[in-house]
C-alpha positions as CSV (number, residue, x, y, z in Angstrom):
1,F,11.7,12.7,16.3
2,E,8.6,10.9,17.6
3,I,6.0,8.8,15.8
4,N,2.7,7.7,17.4
5,L,0.7,5.3,15.2
6,N,-2.6,3.7,16.0
7,N,-3.3,0.2,14.7
8,I,-6.8,0.3,13.2
9,G,-6.2,-1.9,10.2
10,F,-3.6,-4.6,10.9
11,G,-4.7,-8.2,11.3
12,N,-3.3,-10.2,14.2
13,V,0.5,-10.3,14.2
14,N,1.7,-13.9,15.0
15,R,5.4,-13.0,15.1
16,A,7.1,-9.9,16.4
17,K,8.3,-7.7,13.5
18,Q,11.5,-5.8,13.3
19,M,11.1,-2.1,12.6
20,S,13.2,0.4,10.6
21,L,12.8,4.1,9.7
22,V,13.6,4.9,6.1
23,V,14.5,8.6,5.4
24,V,14.4,10.0,1.8
25,N,15.9,13.4,1.3
26,E,15.1,16.0,-1.4
27,N,17.6,14.4,-3.8
28,G,15.8,11.0,-3.5
29,E,18.7,9.5,-1.5
30,N,17.5,7.2,1.2
31,S,18.9,5.8,4.4
32,E,17.5,3.1,6.7
33,I,17.8,3.2,10.5
34,K,17.1,-0.1,12.2
35,L,15.2,0.3,15.4
36,D,15.8,-1.9,18.5
37,K,12.1,-2.0,19.4
38,L,10.0,-4.9,18.0
39,Y,6.4,-4.5,16.8
40,K,4.4,-7.2,18.6
41,G,0.9,-6.4,17.4
42,E,0.1,-3.7,20.0
43,N,-2.7,-1.2,19.0
44,Q,-0.4,1.8,19.4
45,I,3.3,2.3,18.4
46,L,5.4,5.0,20.0
47,I,8.8,5.5,18.4
48,K,11.3,8.0,19.7
49,Q,14.5,8.2,17.7
50,K,17.3,10.7,17.2
51,L,17.8,11.5,13.5
52,N,20.7,13.1,11.8
53,L,19.0,14.7,8.8
54,Q,20.2,16.9,6.0
55,S,18.6,20.3,5.6
56,G,15.6,20.4,3.4
57,N,12.5,18.3,3.1
58,N,12.9,14.7,4.4
59,K,10.2,12.0,3.9
60,I,9.9,9.4,6.7
61,Y,8.7,5.9,6.1
62,L,8.2,3.0,8.6
63,K,9.1,-0.5,7.7
64,L,7.8,-3.5,9.6
65,Y,9.3,-6.8,8.5
66,N,10.5,-10.4,9.4
67,G,14.2,-10.0,9.3
68,F,16.7,-10.2,6.4
69,Y,17.7,-12.7,3.8
70,Q,20.7,-11.9,1.5
71,D,20.7,-8.2,2.5
72,S,17.0,-7.7,1.7
73,S,14.2,-7.4,4.2
74,R,11.4,-10.0,4.1
75,Y,7.7,-10.2,4.5
76,E,7.0,-6.4,4.9
77,I,3.7,-5.3,6.3
78,A,1.8,-2.7,4.1
79,F,-0.6,-0.5,6.0
80,S,-4.3,-0.7,4.9
81,S,-4.4,3.0,4.1
82,T,-4.4,3.7,0.4
83,G,-1.3,5.1,-1.2
84,V,1.1,4.9,1.8
85,F,3.1,1.8,1.0
86,D,6.1,2.4,-1.3
87,K,6.9,-0.9,-3.1
88,N,10.5,0.2,-3.9
89,L,11.3,1.1,-0.3
90,K,9.1,-1.7,1.1
91,A,7.9,0.8,3.7
92,N,4.9,2.9,4.7
93,Y,4.9,6.7,4.4
94,V,4.3,8.3,7.8
95,G,5.2,12.0,7.3
96,E,7.8,14.7,6.4
97,I,10.3,16.7,8.3
98,N,11.5,20.0,6.9
99,I,14.8,21.3,8.3
């Protein structure tokens, strides 16, 4: 699985952000995959990640955040695009994979 995003709406990022992929399957169950790569404000993000997905339609979200506090991510970045940030997942919708 590969994501290539262009930063056209972020402001300046003063601190490197941790990244996670959130996968939501057809049953609404989600899993979060923490990525080793940090987002440092670059204009383009290329993420290559092996995913173990259930068959069916899986929605993929990208979460950019400042670490964890009491098992919850903090200071998530919402993309400027309308309707892509999910407040419950605290992540931005980037696409779907149908297996």
